[in-house]
Structures are given as C-alpha cells and as structure tokens.
N, C-alpha and C positions, 0 to 999 in steps of 0.2 A: 506494499500499500504505499509505504515511504518512497519507494523507488518511483513509482508509478505518480508521485505527487511533485517529485522533483524534475521528471519528465516533461509534467505538464509546464511546471514554473519554467524550464530551461525554453520552452516553444514560446511560452508568453513574452519571455524577456526579447527572444530574436525576432519575434513578429513584426514589431515596427520596422527593424533595419531589412528583413525580406520584402515586406511591403514596399517599401521605398526601392529596394533591390529590382523587384519585378516591373515595377510600374515605370521607372525610371531607364531601367537599362534594358532586361530582356523584353518586354513586351514593344520597346520601340525598336528592338534590332528583329524581333520578328515581324513587326508592322514594315520594317523597310524592306526586307526582303520579299514579302507579298506584294508591295507596291511597285517593286522594280520588273515584275511582269503586267505591270498595266499602265493605261496613257495618262497622262495628266489630266486631271478634271480641270474643265474651263465655262463659267458660268453656269449655265445650267446642263451644260453636257457632262454626264458623269463620267468616272473612268470606266476603260473598256480593256476587259483582257488582251493583251498584244502577244502573248507569250515571251519568245526570246530578243522580241523586235529590238528591246532596249540595249540589249548584248550586242546583237550585232551592230547596232549605230557605234557603241563604245569602241568595238574593234577596228571600225572605219574612220575613228574620231581623230584626225590629227592634233587637234590639241590636247587631248588626252595624253597622249603619247609623249609629246612635249612635256606637258605638265609632271608625268610618270618620271620622265628622264630629269626632268630639275629637281625633283622630290628627291631622287637617288643621291644626286649629287651634293643636294643639300643635307640629308641623310650622313652621306661620308666625310663630309666637312664638317658638322657640327658634333657627331656623336663621339669620335677616340678624341677629338681636340679638348672637348668638355669635360670629358671624363678624367683623363690625363690631367687637365688642368685643376679641376678640383681637388685630384688626389695630391698633386704638389702643393695647392693653397693647404690643404687639411696636412700633411706631413711639416709645413711650414709654420702654422697658427698651433699646432699641438706641441712644438718644441718650447725650449725655454728661452724664450723671446721678448724682449720689453716691449711693451706696448701690444702684445699679442690680443688682447681684448679689443683695442680699436682698430686691429688689422682684422679680426674675425667680424666684428661689426662692418667694415669697409668690403670685404669680401661678399656679404651676405645683402648688403644694401640693395643691390640691384634687382635682384631677388622679390621685395617687397613692394618693389615700384610697379604702378599700373602699367600694364603693356601698353596703352595709348601714352602714356607720360615718356613710356623708353623709346616710343616712336618719334617721338617728338623732339627728345633730347637728340638722337641721332641723327633726326634732320636738320639740328643747329649744327652738327659735324659735317654733314654730307652734302648741305647745300653749295651749289657752285657759285664761286666767286664770294660768298659771302661767310660761307661756312668755317668752321676752326679748322678744319684739314687743308682748305685752300688758301686761308690766311697763312698758316705754318709754311705752306709750301710756296705763296709768292714772297712771303716777307724774308724768307732764311735762303730761299735759293732763286727766286724770280721765275719760277714755272708759273707756266697758264693755267688757267681755272681748269678745272676737270669735274665731268658730271658724272659720279660713280653709280649714282642709280637711274641714271638716264642713260645709260650704256649697255644695251645689251651683253655686251662681252664681261661688265664689271657689276652688274647689279645683285647676281646672285650671291658672289663673293662677298658684297655688302650686306647682304642680309644674313649671311652666316655669322658675320663678325657679331651683329647684331644679338645672334640668336645665343653666341657662346659668351659675349657678355652677362647676358640674361640669366643663362641655367648654369654656368659652372659654381656659382657662389651658392645656388641652391642644391647643387650634388655633394659639393664640398662639407654640408652640415652633417650628410650622412656618414662620409668619411669620418669626419670629425669625432662621431658619435661612437663609430666602431673601433677607431684608435684609441678612444679613451677606456674602451672596456677591454681593452688586450692587458694581462697582468704585466707589470713593470720586471715581475722573475724574470721574464724570458730576455728581455734584455739584457739584464745584469747577468743572466746565465751565458747569453751571448759573449758578452765582454768578458769573461771567464774565461772562455774557451780562444778568446783572442779573434773574433769574427769582426770582419770589417763592417762598415754601417751598409754598403752596399751590399754586402752578403747576407746581413739581417734582414734588409728590404727584401730582397728578393726569395729568400727561403723560408722567411718565418712570416714578415707583416703581410706580403701580397698574398699569400696562401690563406693567411686568417680572415683577408677582407674581401675574399672571392663571394660570400654569399651577397655583402655590400654592393659589390661589384654587378651581380647579377641581377639586384633590384634597381640599381641606378641605370645599368643599360638598359633595360625593360623600359622605363621610364623614358630615357633618353630617346630610344625608336618612337615612342609613341608622342613624344614634344616635337620630333622631328616630322611628324607627319599631321600635326594638329595645329600649325600657325595659321593665324589668318588677321589680327590684329595689325602686326607690323606690315605686312603688305597692304592690308586696306589704309592705312595711313599715309605710307611712305611710297609705294608705287602702284597700286592697284591693278598688280599682276603684270604692270609692262617693264620697259617696253616690248611690244611683241610678244606678249606672256613669255618673257625671258624671266622673270620672277614670280611667277603664278605656281603655288603648289597645288596638290591634291584636296586638300580640305577647302582651298579658296576657291578651286575650281567647283567645287561643290558649292559654295555659298552663291556664287554667282551662278550658275546653272538652277539654282532652286529661287534664290530670291530677287534675282535682277533677271533673269529669262525666264521666269516661272514656269520651267520644266521639270515640275516635283518627282515625275517618272523616272526619267533620266537622271536626274540627282540620285535619288533613290540608288538604281544601279551603280551610279559611281562610289555612293556609299557601300555597299557591298561588296564592290571590290576592295576599297578601303580596309575593311574589316577584314575580309580573306586574308589580306597581304599582311595586317598587323598580327593577325592569328599565327600566320606561318612564321612569322619573324620572333613572335615569343616564343612557340613551340621551339623553333630551331635553338635559341638562346637557352632553353633550360636543358635540351639535349648536351649543345655544346659546352656549357658550365657546369652539367650535374657532376660528373665524375671529378671534377675539380672543387666543386662546393662540399661536396661529400666523401673526398678524400679517398676515391676509389681508385 
C-alpha cells in the first residue's frame, strides 16, 4: 500500500513537467510532421493532403541547399572554436589568478546580454566607414572602408565571430563547474609523480571532462542551427542568401512568405538533422565518457 502511494505521489509530481513537455515539445513535433504532408491553408481554403509534394519541392529548392551549406560551414566555424575557447577560459579563471572573479564576469557577460542587443553591438563594429573596425583600420593603416556584412565572401565569417563571442562564455560556466568538482588530490598526485602540466591536462583533466564536453557539444550543435535574431537584425539573410541559415529560412518561409506547409517540411528536415547529429555524438563520445 505504501509503495503504491509513493508511486502515485511520484506521478503527481511529474505530471506538470510531463504536461508542459508534451504540450510544447512532443505535440508540436508530431503536428509539424503531419503538416509537412499538407498544403498551406489560405483564407477559406483549408489545407489539403498533397503527400510528398513539399519534399519534392525541397529537393529542387536551390535556396534550401545553399542555406544548408551555409549552416554546415557555420557549424564547422562555431562549434570547435567555441568549445576550445570555453575550455581555455575555464582553465584560466580556475587557476590562482589575481582578479579571477572579474575575469569570470567579463567572460560570462556576453551570455546574459539579449540577442538583439548583441546584434546591435556588433553592428557598431561592422558598420562600414563608421564602425570600430574601419576606424581602427583607417586610423592606423590608412586602409579603405570594408563592408564585412555586405560582402557575400565575408558575411558568414562575420556572423561566426558574433556567435563565438556570444556562446564561449556560456560553455565556460559548465567547464568551470566541472573543473571545480575534480578532487585536488589528483593534481597533487600528478605533481608527486613528476607529471608535467600538459600531461596532467591531456591524461587526467580532459578524460574527466568528457561528460561535460558531450553536453556542451550537443548544445553547441543545437545553437548552430537555431540562430535567427542576429541574422534578422544584421543581414536579413543577405547578401544573396549568403548568411541565411536553416532556421532563418524556415522563419522567412513561414512568416514572410506564409508557406506554412513548406516551412513544416523544412522544420522536419532540421529536426532529423539535429537528431542524427545528437545520436552520432552520443555514439562518438560514449566510450570516452564511460571509459570503455
């Protein structure tokens, strides 16, 4: 009887979280998959079942493939650099450093800034002729103005820099928490054995940080696909879709061109990609995380 009562109490405590999870996660996901097989309802004309027509349109959509390539290079540029920089910052502020509290605050500050504010800050840097970068280039070297976010060859790299500046401090917090949970006796034992700092980092710290690295890497992958605010404020996907990413293209398709059926199809593709990448990361890091 007592066991049954505990079981009931457990489900009662879980029910609010489960309700929100199904309402705002699972139900929209299932609804999106279903909507991808229907046309867009317009006015009094309801949505009609069109089968795989949206997916056939997607395969022939040149903008989709361009956006997908953009997202690939954006992920390649942001994920490893953000994680590596976060680890370096965590190691630095975890050491016996004067003013390390101020350093932690400085590194973490970009994370708490609103995304729109971050975009406007970097617009101040990137504005041709008047931005801080051009002021520095022309003042010291006499170089002409350059439009970093107006050039198809440089706009994606400029957006990658903004994303790294925003995310590295956030990932640093997780690494810092993991470093502070490692017993100091391990460092003392390594010093007694005469191990160098690099050997201690490579053979002891990094393996112990693998669970944190798995968590951070999954979040970094998700973040590389969900960027909308910076693009909306700074480039609007231009020039010529050179800075458009998958989620921004979904936003444009759904709310600018009002093609909700095709937007649902794009969303399904993004969810499948994220699922494959997350599962791949689990398999890739599983042996290292569990020391198998």
